[in-house]
N, C-alpha and C positions, 0 to 999 in steps of 0.2 A: 504494500500500500504506500503510495507516494503522498507525502504531506505537502500541501501548498507552501511555497516559499513566502517569507515575510514581506517581500516587496510587493507581491501580488495582493496580499491581504491588505497592505496599507493603501493600495489603490482603492479598495472598497471602503475602508474605514476613514480615509482622508485625515489620518492623524498618526502620531507616534506615541505609543503608551510608554510611560516610565515603568520601572520595575515595581515601584510602590503602587501605581495604578493597576498594574497587571495582577499583583497579589490580591487586590480587592475584588477582582472579577472572576477568579477561578475558585473552585471548591476545595481543591487539595494542592499542596505544593509537592506532592510525591511525584518523582520523575516519571515513573511508569504510568501513573494516572494522567499526567499532562500529555504524554505521548499518545495514549489511547484516546483522550479527548480531542487532540489535534487531528488524529487520524479519522475519527468519526466525523468531525466537522469538515474535513477535506473530502469525504467520500462523495457527497452530492452538493458541491458548493452553490449551485444555482438555486438550491432550496434554503440557503442560509438567510436568516433575518439579520437586520443590522446589529442586534445584540449578540447573535452567534458569531458574526464577523469579529466583533470586539473580543469575545471569548477566545476565538481562534488566535487572534493577535496576542492576547495575554498569554496563552499557552506557549506560543512560539518565543515570546520575549523571555519568559521564565526558563524555557529549555535552553535558550542561547546563554542566558546568564549562568545557568548551572554549568554549561560547557566551558565558559570562560573561567569560572571559579576553579574547575577541575584542572585546567591548563596552568593556572597560576599557582596551584598548590605545590609546596616544596616536595621534592622527591625524597622518599625515605630509603635508607640503605639497609 
């Protein structure tokens, strides 16, 4: 299942959510839940309501933030 990229989502929402705003829009901050929700909202995007587009953007913002934090984490030996 391909998840829609964030640039396409932002064309529909016409805004850029901050991490704080994104946290307020999603149910769970669990990475697997975020990925599942993003995949579900990407399945039939032509049916998404404006609120669902915002939820999708929020999921993608939080997933990207999690990836950035993992890259910055110091390597343990």
